[in-house]
N, C-alpha and C positions, 0 to 999 in steps of 0.2 A: 655409130652410137657411142656416146661418151662413156668412159670407163669410171666406175664408182668403186671406191675402196672404203670399207668401213674401218673407222678408228675406234677400237673398243674403249669403253669407259674404264678409267683407272681409279676413280674415286667413288666410294659408296655414297649414293645420294642422300641417305638418311644419317649415317654416322660421320660423313665427310672425311673418312679415313681412307688411305690407299687400299685398294682391293687386295693387293698382294701383301699387305701388312700382316705381320704375325704378332702385333702388339696385344698384350693382355687387356681385357675389358675390366674397367673398374666397377665393381658390383657392390650395391648396398641392399640390405633387407629392410622391410618395414613390418612392424608388429603392432597390433592395437587390440585392447579389450575395452568393452563399453561400460563395465561397472568396476567398483572397488572391492568386490567380495573376495573372500579367500580362494574360492574355487576358480574365479576368473584370474586371480593373481598367479595361481599355479599354471593356468593356460598361458598367461603372459610370459612367465619365465621359460616355459617349454618352447614357445614360439621363438624367443630370442636365442635360446640355446640351439634350436633346430636350424635356424637360418645362418647362424654363425658357422656351425659345422658344415652345412650344405654348401655354402659359398666357398669356404676354405678347401672343400674336397675337390673342387674343379680346378685343374691345373691351368686352364686357359683364362681363369678369372683372378683378379686381385681384390681381396676383401677390403672394403672401405670401413663399414660399420653397420650396425642394425639400429635404425631409428625407431623410436617407440612413443606410444601415447597410452596412458593408463586412465581408466574410468572416464573415457571420452566417447560420446556418440559419434557415429560416422555419417550422420545426416547432413552435416556441412563441415567445411574445412576451417571455419573462422577461429575456433578455439583449440585446434589441434597443433600445438606448438612443435611437436616432433615431426609431424607431417610437413608443416610449413618450412622447417629448417632443412628437411631432406630435399624439398622442391627447390629451395634457394641454392643449396649446394649443387644440385643437378644442373640448374640453369647457369651456375657459375663455372661449369666445366669440370667439376670434381667427381662426377658419377657418369658412367656410360649405360648402366643397366640397373633397374630396380626390381627386386624380387619380392613378392608378397604372396600370402596364402590364397586370397581370392579377390574378386571384384568388390565384394561386400566389405572386406577389410580396408580396401582402398577408399571407398566412399559409397554410401547408400543413395546418394543423390546423383541422378543420371547426368544432370547438367555439370555438376562439379567434376565428375569422372571424365567426361568428354573434353571439357575445357582444359583440365590439367594434362590429360594425355596428349592432346593436340599441341599444347605449349611445349611439353617435353619433346615431342616428336620433331617439332620445328627446330629444336636445339640439339638434335641428334641423340636424345636419351630414350632408350627403350624400356618398356615395362613387361614383366613376365608374371602372369597370374597362374600359379601352380595348379590350383584345383581345377580350373577350367582349361588349362593347357594353352593359354592364349599369349602370343607374343604380339605386341602392338605394332611392330614393323611388318607383320604379316598382312597381306592384302585384305583378308577377311576379318582382321583383328577388330577394326572399329565397329563393324556390324555386330559381331559377337559381343563386344563390350557394351554396346548400346542395349542389346537384349538383356544381358546379364545385369547391367546397372539398373535397368527398369524393373527387373524382377526383385533386385535387392531393395530398391526404393519402395516397391509395393509391400515387401515383407516388413520394412521399417514402419510404413503407414499402419499395417495390420497390428504390429507390436504396440505402436503408440496408442491405437484405439483400444486395444486390450488393457493397457496400463491405465488409460483414462477411465475406462469402464470400471476397473477394479478400484480406482481411487474414489470415484463417485459412489460406488456401492459401499465403500468404507465410510464415506461421509454420511450417507443415508443411514448407516448403522450406528452413527454417533462416535466412531473411532477417530481419535485425534492424534496427530503426529507433529512434534515440535522440532525445530532446529536447535536441539539442546546445547550444541557447542557454543552458540552465541545467544542463548536465551537465559537472561539473568533470573535466578530464583528457582529454577526447576531442573531436574535430571530425570532420566527414564527410570521409572520404578520397576520393581521385580515383576509386577503384574502387567507391565507394558504401558501403564498410564503415567502421566507426569507426577513426580514426587517432589516435595518442597526441599530445597537446600537452604537450611535455616540461616547460615552465615550470609548467603546472598539475599535471602528474603528480607533481612534487616535493612539492606541498602534500598530495596524496592519500597519498603514502608517509609523509609526516610525521605525518598523522592516525593512520595505522595503527600507526606506531612508538610514538607517544605513548600510544595505548590499551594496547598490550602492555607499556608501561613502567609501567602502573598508573593512568594518569589516567582520570578519568570524562569523559563527554561535555561536561559543564559546564566542567570545567577545560580541556579541549581548546579550547572556544570562547574562553575568556579568553586562552589562550596565543596563538591565531591573531589575536585582536583586538589584543593587545599588539604583535604583529609587523606590524600594519596590513595583514594579508592579507585582501583582499575575499572575500566569500562567492560561491558560484556565480552568484547573481543580481546580483553587483556591489555588495552592501551592505557597510557597515563592520561591522555587527553579525551575528554568527553565531548560529544557533539549535541547540539540542540535537537537534531533529528532523533538521536537515540533516546533522549529524555522524553521527547514527545511520544515516541513509539511506546515506551514503557507506561506513560500516563494514560494512553488511549487504548491499550490492548486489553480486551475483555477477558483474556485468559487469566489475568491476575485476580479476577473476582471469581474464578472457578468455572467460567463458561467458555464456550468456543464457537466462533463464527467460522464455518468451513467453506472453502472454495471462494476466497476473497479475490483470487485471480485465476486465470485459466490460460492454457496454451492455445494460441491462435493457429500457428503453423508448425506442424511436426517436423518439417525440414529445417526451418530457421530457429526452432525452439523459442519463438517469440511469445512472450506472455503479455496479458492485458488485464488491467483492473476489471473485475467483474461488476458491470453496471446493469445487471439484469439479463445479460445474454444467456447465462446458464444458471441452473438452480443453486441456491445457497442453503446451508443447513446450520441452524443455531442450536447448540447443545447446552442445556442448562445443567449446572452441577456435574460437569463431566470429570472434574478432578478437584483436589483440595485447593481452596482459595488462599492467596497471600493477603489480599486486600478485601475488607468487608464490602459486600455489594453496595451498601448505602454510601460508603466513603468513595467508592469508584464512581457512583452516580453523581455525587457532589463535585468531584473533579471534572466530570464531563460538563456539568452545568456551569462551572467556573470557566472552563475552556470557552464555552459558547458566549458567556458574558464578556470575556476579554476580547474575543474575536469581534463581537459587535461594537465594542468600544474603540477598537483599532489602536491608534497612537495615544488615545486618551489615558490608557493604562500604562503607567511607567514601571511599576513593580518596585519603586523605591520604598513604598510603605503599603501595608495591608489596607490603609485608609484610602489609597489612590482610587479615584473614580467612583467613590461612594459618598463623599461629602458634597451636597448640592446646595447652591445658593437660592434662597427664597425669592430674591428679586429677579434674577435673569434665568434661573434654571441651569446655569453652567456649573461645572465642577470646581471645587476648591483644589488648589495646588499648594505644595509645601514651599515655603520661602524662608531663607536664612536671614535673621536680623543680627546686626553687630558681628558680622562674620570674622572681623579681625581683632576683636577685643574680648575681654573676659565676660562680657554680657551676652555673648553669642547664644542664640536660641532659635529653634525651628518652630515656625507657626504655619497655620493653614489659612489661606484667604482666597476669595473668589478670583479665578483667573481672568475674569472680565472686569474687575473692580475699577481699573483705570483706563478701560477701552471705551471708545464712543463718547457721545456727548453727555449721557446721563450716567453718573457713577452709581454702582451698587452700594447700598448702605448697610449691608450685612457685616458684622464684625469679624475680626480674625479670631481663630481659636487655636489652642495648642493641643498636642496629642494627648496629654494627660487629662485634659478636660473632656475630650471626646470619649476617652476610655472610661472615665468615672461616670459620665452621663449614660453611656451604653450599659454599664453594670446596673445602674439605677433603673433604666427602662426595661432591661431584661428581667430583673427581679419583679418589677411591677407587672409585666406581661405574664410571667410564669405563675403569679398569684392567681391568675384567671385561666390557667392551663386547661382545666377540664372543659370549660365553656368554649375555649378556642378550638379544641380538638373536635367537639360536637359540631361547631360551625363548619369546620373543615370537612367533616364527614358529610354534612348536608350539601356542601359545595360540590363534593365528589359525585353525589347522587344526581345533582343537576347537570354536571358536566358529562356524565356517562349515560344520560337519558337521550339516546340517539334515535328514538322511534320516529319522531317527526322529521328529523334531519335525513335519516335513511330513506324515508318515503319520498322526500324531495329529490334525493340523489337518484333513486330508482326511476322516478318520473322523467328527470332530465336525461338520464342515460338512455331510456327508451326513446325519448324525443330525438336524440342525436342519431340513434340507429335507424329510426324511421326516415328521417330527412336524408341520411346517407344513402339509403335505398332509393329514395325519390330522385336524388341527384344522378345515381347510376342509371336509373330507368330513363331519365330525361336525355342523358348523353347517348345511351343506346338507341333510343327512339329517333334522335336527331341523325344518327349514323345510318339508319336504314329507311327513314321516311323523309320525303321531300317536304320542307316546311319553311316558313319565314324565319330567317336567321335572327332578325330583330326581335321577334316574339320569343324565340328560343333563348337568346341571350338574356332577355328580360326575366324569363322564368328561371334560368340558371342562376342569375345574380340574386334573385329573391330567395331561392332555396339555399344558396351559399350563405347569405346573410342570416337566414333563419338558423342554419347549422352552427355558424360561428357564435351566435347569441346563446344558443342552447349549450354549446361546448364550453363557453366562457363561464356560464352560470354553474355548470357541472363541476368545472375545475375549482370555482370559488367554494362551492359546498363541500367538495372533497377536502380542500385545504382547511376549511373550518372544522371539519370532523377530526382531521389530523391534529390541529392546534388544540382542540378540546381534549383529545386523548393525551397529548403531551402535558397539558396543564393538569390533568387528573393525576398523571404519574408524578409530577412535581409536587402536588399537594399531598399525595400519599407519602412521598419521601419526606416532606416537611413534618407530617404527623409522626412518622417513625423517629425522626430526629428529635422532635419535641419530647417524645416519651422517654428518650434515652438521656436527656440532659438533666442536670441537677436543678431543683426548684429554686435554689438560692445560689447566686454567683458572688464570690468574694474577691476575685481577682480577674484581671483582663486575660482573654484567651483569643489569640489570632484566628484559630480555626473556627471557633464558635461564631466570631464576627463574620467570617467568610460565608459560612453555610446558613446563617440565620437572617442576616440583614441585607435587604435589597438596596437601600440607600438611607442616608441621614440628611434631613433638610435643616440647614442652619437659618434661623430667623433673625430679624433685625434686633430683637430684644434679647439676643443671646440664648434663647431657647433652641433646643434641637428636637425635631420630630424623627424618631426612628421608625422606618417602614420595614416590617419583617416580610419574609417571602410569601406568607399566606395572606398578606394585605393588611394585617394588624398594624395600627399606628399608635405610637406612644410618645407624647410630648413631655419633655422634662427640662428642668433648668437647675442650675447650681443653687 
């Protein structure tokens, strides 16, 4: 029988160090708190102090440092810079052992915990979880860590659900919370509600006025930068996104739309724009307004107009995309004549004047002429203000008479529901009863076509109702605007032009017809 001699292992399979080695282990601590509150900060300081003393008290350990993360959730490792730095140092061979309070401090995500621990283990780095008494090089370590990480993850899910419930309850109660640090114009008041910061509110009002005066977001940015007004984040440079956000945020008119976005995954903290998946809450008059509601609504209407125009709106002048050619229906654009001599002047002419085979015969007009004729048309229209308001009120009554329309909507809704049930019944019957498939398909296609016809008509009627409701709001806004304006205008006003005039049609004989937003048309000439 052959003689077998065992040659004992001389190297630790996990640490890759000689078994007889008395080399000290390089040890680091890890501390994390998940909020920035004062109480948690005290806990954070205590953790750092404790692990510094704990590691230094072990003669067989060499203290490396305590890695930390403040105000960071443990549900994933992506935003934990201290944690990522510690793992990088460990994989680079600078750490032999990591000591932390518990599995939940390391990560509340089971997958993150196991992936990280296995990666460290492959590189000879051990972790010690003090609360659970688990060493990862121990044979039962991974099983215990899996169990503890799963419990920590479940705890995190429960906490997330409780927080979400609390937030939605707060929304339902009409309580609003702003990111005051980067929210221009408001601070947190003594009663917990937003309070106006007047020196910042002046900037907000300026932005709204500039927009209604015809400026684009990019031009507003340049204007604010020239005045050396810092952005909400304190930067010298303004972005179009910031200006757009200020111009479209309903909180500036004293209202608040709550739950615009929501958290999809509590582990990844991924948020999504709320497109109807969860309830939203609109709170009217929740706090003091910086911008008058009507002015805010005028800005939204102007936004919609410019968006519909696309590149046709240049922003070079408040007259852009409002002067229309009688001949072709195209817009007038500004042109510079005698650009290099003392006779230089800017005029407006049809953009299609020299395009195609047939030239437009409408004349060129200058800015001063348009302004003078607008003042004339405005004063003529305001002379009949009482009658115009009465006509607008009558129009509103017709627009909001939904009795017949609602009956049609209800009838088509019922039709779609009935046909949907018939389709289900046909499919179920075909599944359990032997029948001609040709006859079944013919019946199925007939029902499907009937459903699609009813659904299309239902969508058309619902869209019509929405459009009429929007038109009613626009007319109501026009009435309020009309009542606020002076009966006689003596000088040009950019904002008045923006909020009152839909378009101005230039005729061949130099007359201009001003079409106001309520549909009133006034033709004037010099």
